[in-house]
Structures are given as structure tokens and as C-alpha cells.
N, C-alpha and C positions, 0 to 999 in steps of 0.2 A: 267582099267581103263582108264592107261595115257599110251598105247596103242590105245587105241582108239582114243579120243586126238589127239593123234601124228597123226593116219591114216583121219582124220576128215579135221589135217591142210593140213597134203599132196593133199590132194582130190583138197582144197579149193584153191593151188597154183598153182595144175596142170591144173584145170578150169582157172588160173588166166591169165598161161603163154596159151595157147590158144587163149584166148579171146583176148591178145594183138598180137598173134602170126599173127590169121585172122582182126585185124580192127587198124592196125596201119597207118594210116591215119593222117593227120596235117588237123588242122580247129583252127579255129579264132572265141574267144572268148572275144567279146564288153564288156568287163568291165563297163566305162565311155564313150563319147562323142566322147573321144581322145585318148582314153585307149586301146586299145584291146592288146589283149596276144594267141599268139601262141602258138599250141600246141598241144601235140597227143590225140588222144579217149582216150589210155588205162589210161594215167593219170590224165583225170579229174575221169574218172568212180573209178581211187581208189584213191581218194580228195573227193568224195562224198562219199563213201563209207566209211572213215575216221571219216570226219565230220558228219555223223552219227552214227557214232559206239565210238567217244571215246567218249565223251561224255556221252553217257548213260553207259561207260562201267566204267568210272567213279562214277559216281551215283549207281550206282550195288555195289565197291567198298565201297562208302564210306559207304552206311547203312549194310555192311555186319561189317566191324569194328566197327560202334556205335552200331548193335547189341550185337555180338561179346562182348563186353567190359559190356554193359548190364546185358548178362550173365556172365558175370567173375563175376560181383558186386553181382551181386544173388545168386549168390554159396560161394562166400565169406561170405557174410552176414549167408545164413542159419549156412555154417561146423561153424562160430563162434557162434551162439544162440547152436546148440547142443554141445560143447565144453563147456560150459559156465553154461547153463542145464541140470545137469541129470536129466538118465528118471525114473522117480516115475511108481505109479503102473497103470497099463495099465486102461481107466476110465470105469463103468460102466455104461449098457443099461439103459436109462430113463425109467421106468416103467409109462405104459397109464393110464392118468386116465380113459378111457373110458372103460367100464366092457361090452366085446362084448355082456356076456349071459343079459347087457340091455338095450343095446342101439339095434334101428330098420336095422341098415346096420353092425351089428356082425353077427346077428343070422342066423344061418344057415339053418333056416327053410326057410328063408324072399326069395319068390322068384326074382327070376334076371330078 
């Protein structure tokens, strides 16, 4: 799995390098009326990609961390309860109060 992940990132980097080589042109970005930023196209693409990726990635890591903590707390609570209460005899099955010989749905001769 680690090898596949490494290959994925190498392919992404190669695609980014090819994109950068063919699009190395200056552009002007007007931020405000009197503020103009002159930059290259690949820089804009990388910044836009990171502006979308980083918040989503941080949210994902936060949810993953919170769920791992909840699972750990539940596992420790279960192990504490199992250590405190010894196992008793197995519970006996509950007998049905309905007699299948007299109940209309329990008779075998009733048409389906």
C-alpha cells in the first residue's frame, strides 16, 4: 500500500512539472483596484489547489482523531467492565408462551 501511495504522488508531481513547463507565462491578477499581483500560472494553480486541499485535509484528520479517541474510550470501558464482572452461567432461552398446536399461525396444517 505504501508503494502505491508513493507511485501516486510521483505521478502527481510529474504531471505538475509537465504543466509547469508548458505554462510558464506571467499573468496579472487584480486583487483590489490599485493592487495588482504579477505571478506565473503554475503558482496560481498550486495556490488554488492548496486552498481547497488543506482545509479539507485538516477536517479529515480532526474527525479521524476524534473517532479514534471515542473508539479507544469505548474499548477501555468494555475491557474494564469485562475485568470487573466475572462470566456467569449462560442465559437460558426464554420459553414461548404460545403453544404452536393451538395457535392458528403455528399449526402446520394451516394453508400458507
